[in-house]
C-alpha positions in Angstrom: -46.9 -1.3 -29.4 -44.5 0.5 -27.1 -41.1 1.6 -28.4 -39.7 1.7 -24.9 -36.6 -0.4 -24.3 -36.6 -2.7 -21.3 -34.7 -1.3 -18.3 -31.3 -2.8 -17.7 -30.9 -4.1 -14.2 -28.2 -2.1 -12.4 -25.7 -4.7 -10.9 -22.0 -5.3 -10.5 -20.1 -8.4 -11.6 -19.4 -11.0 -9.0 -16.0 -10.3 -7.4 -16.2 -6.6 -8.2 -17.5 -3.7 -6.1 -18.4 0.0 -6.3 -16.8 2.6 -4.1 -19.3 5.1 -2.8 -17.8 8.3 -1.2 -17.8 6.7 2.3 -15.3 4.2 1.0 -13.6 6.2 -1.8 -12.8 9.2 0.3 -10.8 7.4 3.1 -9.0 5.4 0.4 -8.0 8.6 -1.4 -6.8 10.2 1.9 -4.8 7.1 2.7 -3.2 7.0 -0.8 -2.4 10.7 -0.6 -0.4 10.1 2.7 1.4 7.2 1.2 2.4 9.2 -1.9 3.7 12.0 0.3 6.1 9.5 2.0 7.3 8.1 -1.3 8.0 11.6 -2.7 9.9 12.5 0.5 12.4 9.8 -0.4 12.7 10.9 -4.0 10.6 8.2 -5.6 8.8 9.0 -8.8 5.4 7.8 -9.9 4.9 5.5 -13.0 1.9 3.9 -14.5 1.5 1.1 -17.0 -1.4 0.0 -19.2 -4.1 -2.3 -17.7 -3.7 -4.5 -20.8 -0.5 -6.2 -21.8 0.5 -8.7 -24.4 -0.3 -12.0 -22.9 3.3 -13.2 -23.4 4.5 -10.4 -21.0 2.4 -11.8 -18.2 2.0 -15.5 -18.6 4.4 -17.8 -16.8 5.6 -15.0 -14.5 3.5 -15.7 -11.4 3.2 -19.5 -11.5 0.4 -21.8 -12.8 -2.2 -20.3 -10.4 -1.7 -16.8 -11.7 -2.0 -18.0 -15.2 -5.3 -19.7 -14.4 -6.6 -16.5 -12.7 -5.6 -14.2 -15.5 -8.3 -12.3 -17.5 -7.0 -13.2 -21.0 -8.7 -12.7 -24.4 -8.2 -11.9 -28.0 -8.8 -8.2 -28.8 -10.5 -6.7 -31.9 -7.1 -6.6 -33.6 -6.6 -10.3 -33.1 -3.9 -9.8 -30.4 -3.5 -12.2 -27.4 -3.8 -9.8 -24.5 -4.4 -10.0 -20.7 -5.2 -7.7 -17.8 -2.3 -7.2 -15.4 -2.5 -9.5 -12.3 0.1 -7.5 -10.3 2.3 -4.4 -10.7 5.7 -6.2 -10.6 5.6 -8.0 -13.9 4.5 -4.8 -15.9 7.3 -3.0 -14.1 9.8 -5.6 -15.3 8.7 -4.9 -18.8 8.6 -1.2 -18.3 12.2 -1.2 -16.9 13.5 -3.2 -19.8 11.9 -0.9 -22.2 12.7 2.5 -20.7 15.7 2.2 -18.3 18.1 3.5 -21.0 16.3 6.9 -20.8 15.6 6.8 -17.1 19.0 5.8 -15.8 19.9 3.9 -12.7 19.3 3.7 -9.9 15.7 4.3 -10.6 13.2 4.7 -7.8 9.5 4.3 -8.6 6.2 3.8 -7.0 3.0 2.7 -8.6 -0.6 2.7 -7.2 -3.2 1.1 -9.4 -5.8 -1.7 -9.9 -5.0 -5.3 -10.8 -7.3 -8.1 -11.7 -7.3 -11.8 -10.8 -10.2 -14.2 -11.6 -9.9 -16.0 -8.3 -12.7 -17.4 -6.1 -14.2 -14.6 -4.2 -14.3 -14.6 -0.4 -14.8 -12.1 2.4 -12.4 -9.2 1.8 -11.0 -10.5 -1.4 -12.1 -9.2 -4.8 -11.3 -9.8 -8.4 -10.3 -6.2 -8.9 -8.2 -4.6 -6.2 -5.5 -2.0 -5.7 -1.8 -2.6 -5.2 0.8 -0.1 -4.1 4.4 -1.1 -5.1 7.7 0.8 -4.5 11.1 -0.3 -5.8 14.7 0.9 -6.3 16.4 -0.9 -9.3 19.8 -0.7 -10.7 21.8 -1.0 -7.5 23.1 -3.7 -5.2 23.8 -1.2 -2.4 22.5 -2.1 1.1 21.5 1.5 1.5 18.6 0.9 -0.9 17.4 -2.1 1.3 17.6 0.1 4.4 15.6 2.8 2.7 12.8 0.4 1.8 12.5 -0.5 5.5 12.5 3.2 6.5 9.7 3.9 4.0 7.6 1.1 5.4 8.1 2.6 8.8 7.2 6.1 7.8 4.1 5.0 5.8 2.6 3.3 8.9 3.5 6.2 11.1 1.9 8.6 8.7 -1.3 6.6 8.6 -1.5 6.7 12.4 -0.3 3.2 13.4 1.8 3.2 16.6 2.0 -0.5 17.5 3.7 -2.3 14.6 6.9 -4.2 13.8 8.8 -4.6 10.6 10.2 -8.2 10.6 13.4 -8.5 8.6 15.7 -11.2 7.5 18.3 -11.9 4.8 18.2 -14.7 2.3 22.0 -15.0 2.5 21.7 -15.9 6.2 19.3 -18.7 5.2 21.4 -19.7 2.2 24.5 -19.8 4.4 22.6 -22.0 7.0 21.5 -24.5 4.3 25.0 -24.5 2.8 26.5 -25.3 6.2 24.2 -28.4 6.4 24.9 -29.5 2.8 21.4 -28.5 1.6 22.2 -25.7 -0.8 20.6 -27.5 -3.8 17.3 -28.0 -2.0 17.1 -24.4 -0.9 14.0 -23.4 -2.9 11.8 -26.2 -1.6 13.1 -25.8 2.0 12.5 -22.1 2.0 9.0 -22.5 0.6 8.3 -24.9 3.5 9.9 -22.6 6.0 7.7 -19.7 4.8 4.7 -21.6 6.3 6.2 -21.9 9.8 3.8 -19.3 11.4 0.8 -20.9 9.8 1.4 -24.7 10.2 4.0 -25.0 13.0 7.5 -26.5 13.2 6.4 -30.1 13.1 4.6 -29.9 9.8 7.3 -27.7 8.3 9.9 -30.4 9.2 7.7 -33.0 7.6 7.3 -31.0 4.4 11.1 -30.3 4.2 11.8 -34.0 4.6 9.1 -34.9 2.0 10.0 -32.3 -0.7 13.8 -31.8 -0.3 15.1 -35.0 1.3 16.1 -33.2 4.5 17.1 -35.6 7.2 15.3 -35.3 10.6 18.5 -34.0 12.3 19.0 -31.4 9.6 15.4 -30.2 9.9 15.9 -29.9 13.7 19.0 -27.7 13.2 17.3 -25.5 10.6 14.3 -24.9 12.8 16.4 -24.4 15.9 18.4 -21.7 14.1 15.5 -19.8 12.5 13.7 -19.7 15.9 16.5 -18.1 17.8 14.9 -15.6 20.3 16.2 -12.5 22.0 16.9 -8.9 21.2 18.0 -8.0 17.7 21.7 -7.8 18.7 21.5 -11.1 20.7 20.1 -12.8 17.6 22.9 -11.5 15.4 25.5 -12.6 17.9 24.0 -16.1 18.0 23.9 -16.3 14.2 27.6 -15.3 14.0 28.5 -18.1 16.4 26.5 -20.7 14.5 27.0 -19.8 10.8 29.1 -16.6 10.7 32.1 -18.5 9.3 30.2 -19.0 6.0 30.9 -16.2 3.5 27.3 -15.8 2.3 25.9 -15.9 5.9 28.5 -13.4 7.1 27.5 -10.9 4.3 23.8 -11.2 5.3 24.6 -10.7 8.9 26.7 -7.6 8.2 23.9 -6.1 6.1 21.3 -6.8 8.8 23.7 -5.2 11.4 23.9 -2.1 9.2 20.1 -2.0 8.9 19.7 -2.1 12.7 22.4 0.6 13.1 20.6 2.9 10.6 17.2 2.5 12.4 18.9 3.4 15.7 20.7 6.4 14.2 17.3 7.6 12.8 15.9 7.5 16.3 13.3 4.9 15.5 12.1 2.8 18.5 13.9 -0.5 18.7 10.6 -2.5 19.0 9.5 -1.4 15.5 12.2 -3.5 13.8 12.3 -7.2 14.6 15.1 -9.5 13.3 13.2 -12.7 12.5 15.3 -15.5 11.0 12.2 -17.5 10.2 11.1 -15.0 7.5 11.8 -16.6 4.2 9.3 -15.1 1.7 8.7 -18.2 -0.3 9.2 -16.7 -3.7 12.3 -18.0 -5.4 13.5 -14.7 -6.8 14.3 -13.1 -3.4 18.1 -13.0 -2.8 18.8 -10.5 0.0 16.9 -8.5 2.6 13.2 -9.6 3.1 10.5 -7.8 4.9 7.1 -8.6 6.5 5.2 -6.0 8.5 2.8 -7.0 11.3 0.3 -5.0 13.4 0.7 -5.7 17.1 -3.0 -5.2 17.7 -4.2 -7.2 14.7 -1.7 -10.1 14.2 -4.3 -12.3 12.5 -4.5 -9.9 9.6 -1.1 -11.0 8.4 1.6 -8.9 6.7 0.4 -5.6 5.5 3.6 -4.7 3.6 6.0 -7.3 2.3 8.9 -7.5 -0.1 12.6 -8.0 -0.5 15.7 -7.8 -2.7 15.9 -9.6 -6.0 19.0 -10.2 -8.2 17.4 -9.3 -11.6 14.1 -7.8 -12.3 14.0 -7.7 -16.1 16.2 -10.7 -17.2 13.3 -12.1 -19.3 13.0 -8.8 -21.3 16.5 -7.4 -21.3 20.1 -8.4 -21.2 20.9 -5.6 -18.9 21.4 -6.6 -15.3 18.9 -4.8 -13.1 19.1 -5.9 -9.4 16.6 -4.2 -7.1 14.7 -4.1 -3.9 11.1 -3.2 -3.1 7.9 -3.9 -1.3 4.2 -4.0 -1.9 1.7 -2.4 0.4 -1.7 -4.1 0.8 -4.0 -1.1 0.5 -7.3 -3.0 1.0 -5.9 -4.9 4.0 -4.5 -1.7 5.4 -7.8 0.1 5.0 -9.6 -2.8 6.8 -7.1 -2.6 9.6 -7.4 1.2 9.9 -11.2 0.9 10.1 -11.0 -1.8 12.8 -8.6 0.3 14.8 -10.5 3.5 14.4 -7.8 5.2 12.4 -9.9 6.2 9.4 -10.9 9.9 9.3 -14.4 10.3 10.6 -15.4 12.8 7.9 -15.9 11.6 4.4 -17.4 15.0 3.4 -16.3 16.3 0.0 -16.3 19.9 1.3 -15.5 21.9 4.4 -18.0 24.7 3.7 -21.4 24.7 2.1 -22.7 28.0 0.5 -26.5 28.3 0.5 -27.8 29.9 -2.7 -30.4 32.2 -1.1 -31.6 34.0 -4.2 -30.7 33.3 -7.8 -30.2 37.0 -8.5 -27.2 36.9 -6.1 -25.5 33.9 -7.7 -22.4 35.9 -8.8 -22.0 37.0 -5.1 -22.0 33.4 -4.0 -19.6 32.3 -6.7 -17.2 35.1 -5.7 -17.1 34.2 -2.0 -16.8 30.5 -2.9 -13.8 31.3 -5.1 -12.2 33.4 -2.4 -12.5 30.6 0.1 -11.1 28.1 -2.3 -8.1 30.4 -2.9 -7.5 30.3 0.9 -7.3 26.4 0.7 -10.9 25.6 1.8 -13.0 23.0 0.0 -16.3 24.7 -0.9 -19.6 23.5 -2.4 -22.1 26.0 -3.7 -25.7 24.6 -4.1 -26.7 24.9 -7.8 -30.3 26.0 -7.2 -32.1 28.6 -5.0 -34.3 26.1 -3.3 -35.7 26.4 0.2 -33.0 26.9 2.8 -34.2 24.0 4.9 -33.7 21.6 2.0 -30.3 23.0 1.3 -29.2 22.6 4.9 -30.5 19.1 5.0 -28.5 18.3 1.9 -25.3 19.6 3.4 -25.9 17.8 6.7 -26.5 14.5 4.8 -23.1 14.9 3.1 -21.4 15.6 6.4 -20.3 19.1 5.4 -19.6 20.8 8.8 -20.0 24.5 8.1 -22.7 26.4 6.1 -22.6 30.0 4.8 -25.8 31.9 4.6 -26.0 35.3 2.9 -29.4 36.7 2.2 -30.3 40.4 1.4 -30.1 41.4 5.0 -26.6 40.0 5.5 -25.4 41.5 2.2 -26.6 44.9 3.2 -24.6 44.6 6.5 -21.5 43.1 4.8 -21.7 39.9 7.0 -22.4 36.2 6.7 -24.3 33.8 8.9 -22.1 30.8 9.6 -24.0 27.8 10.9 -22.0 24.9 12.3 -24.1 21.8 11.4 -22.2 19.7 14.0 -23.7 21.6 17.0 -26.4 23.8 15.3 -24.8 27.0 16.5 -25.0 30.1 14.2 -22.8 33.1 14.3 -22.6 36.4 12.4 -19.2 37.0 10.8 -18.0 40.0 8.9 -17.0 39.5 5.3 -13.4 40.6 5.9 -13.0 38.1 8.9 -14.7 35.2 7.1 -11.6 33.2 5.9 -9.8 33.4 9.3 -13.0 32.5 11.2 -13.8 29.4 9.0 -10.2 28.2 9.2 -10.4 28.5 13.0 -13.6 26.5 13.1 -12.1 23.7 11.0 
């Protein structure tokens, strides 16, 4: 009778996926660039646990989020759940720590979240989010900074043709107040948020059905939110139509300041689009709202969205914590970069591969590898003194561009053979010139 245990079939759960180097390397490179932009604006990283008490998360994202939540009783008998986004944990974090952190507090958070939703192409039950917020201030400067960060992230990732669509909830609230529809605002704005997807006729029908909006009122709303022209022309038209209402006037003034800031920063005018139809259907938005579209891939939807909210942590703290922020869709962005050819071609984990010619010279190979790493190069030393052909094949398969070969003859002469696996050309390089040569080749 055999004592061998049966083999476990290696497989992943439905809705989850592995990230081999070909996917993980581009994602890391993308996140590194995004983090660099955040830090250039003085934002600090935070992280929160994957697991929270269920009461922290339930009821915060609507019935659908509650249904999709991974919730269970842990070994200590506690009712816990995996975070379904990064915003709700941040609300808890802010209420718990803001006394020590002070305000305004600027944070970014990159991490996985989990939702047990039906899987489909490009959507998984575990995925990464990237949020950035400033809390503890009502200043419009914070709203402007969020828009600037969105712009700088996309520019850093190599996008050239994109537009940040902005609007202000006070403009919409002022419009609805002027029509006597202030009480029905949440339902009206949720309908309006579907304008690009279902069209004006169906939006009008939904507003009439859910918020008792009269046909003439629906016509005036849709006429206003679809004003066309340059950014300044749209503002002028809004001032004529609803500028006499205090809330609308405040929203218009804030948008005008945002446009002026982008112009002062030297950013092309076509990268910021005033779009009065942008509502962001979530009820908690109260000020500037953002949606970011790629000119070459409009069908992919907004790749970075967000807005201003009156109070982030009111469910967890009595302290008033207004803020503004946005969320970057990392998976959607990566898919767009791949389609547009913006992902880096090389997913190699190293720049230089050092062949271990003989085991007796291992210390020599370790020494040169360390010297190259100190110069900022990424270096992999093969662990065994196998045949050189096998080692070069290994390096080529991993996409490492340059190989360093140093056998007894090279060591005696104080040189290295550098082989470029991209074109197969080899060149003899003196040990003292090695760093400069390799950097030049890269």
